[in-house]
C-alpha positions as CSV (number, residue, x, y, z in Angstrom):
1,M,-12.0,1.0,-10.1
2,G,-9.7,4.3,-10.5
3,L,-10.3,5.9,-7.5
4,D,-10.8,3.4,-4.7
5,I,-7.5,2.0,-5.2
6,L,-6.3,5.8,-4.3
7,F,-8.1,6.0,-1.5
8,K,-7.5,3.1,0.1
9,I,-3.7,3.7,-0.1
10,A,-4.7,7.2,1.2
11,G,-6.5,5.7,3.9
12,V,-3.9,3.0,4.9
13,G,-1.4,6.0,4.8
14,I,-3.5,8.3,7.0
15,L,-4.3,4.8,9.7
16,V,-0.4,4.1,9.8
17,S,0.3,8.2,10.4
18,V,-1.9,8.1,13.2
19,I,-0.3,4.8,14.7
20,H,3.3,5.8,13.8
21,A,2.7,9.1,16.1
22,A,0.7,7.7,18.8
23,L,3.1,4.8,19.0
24,K,5.8,7.0,19.1
25,Q,4.7,8.8,21.8
26,A,4.3,5.9,24.3
27,G,8.2,5.6,23.5
28,K,7.6,2.4,21.3
29,E,9.2,3.5,18.6
30,D,10.2,-0.6,17.8
31,M,6.6,-1.1,17.4
32,A,6.1,2.9,15.2
33,Q,8.2,1.5,12.9
34,L,7.1,-2.1,12.2
35,S,3.5,-0.3,11.8
36,T,4.6,1.8,9.5
37,L,6.6,-1.2,7.4
38,A,3.4,-3.4,7.1
39,G,1.2,-0.1,6.4
40,F,4.2,-0.2,3.6
41,T,3.8,-3.7,2.7
42,L,0.7,-3.5,2.4
43,V,0.5,-0.5,-0.2
44,L,3.1,-2.4,-2.4
45,F,1.4,-5.8,-2.0
46,W,-1.7,-4.0,-3.8
47,V,0.4,-2.2,-5.7
48,V,2.4,-5.3,-7.7
49,Q,-1.0,-6.9,-7.8
50,L,-1.8,-3.6,-9.9
51,L,1.2,-3.9,-11.7
52,G,0.5,-8.0,-13.1
53,R,-2.8,-6.9,-14.3
54,L,-1.3,-4.4,-16.1
55,F,0.3,-6.1,-18.1
56,S,-1.8,-8.9,-18.6
57,T,-4.1,-6.2,-20.2
58,V,-1.2,-5.4,-22.4
59,Q,-0.5,-8.8,-23.6
60,E,-4.0,-9.0,-24.4
61,V,-4.4,-5.7,-26.3
62,F,-1.2,-6.2,-28.3
63,K,-1.6,-10.1,-28.2
64,L,1.6,-11.0,-27.2
65,F,2.8,-14.4,-26.1
């Protein structure tokens, strides 16, 4: 689980940067910005899920609540 999420995030970053550059070159700056926001939202969703899993693991380890 450790490296696969890093590769996913890197892949999304590369894909979003290529899409952003292509759309900006075509003169569609608003769509380029929207694609960047969509990529950021996707990665943020993954990170929030991982943080939730981390907090539940910490609760189990220390028998909190």
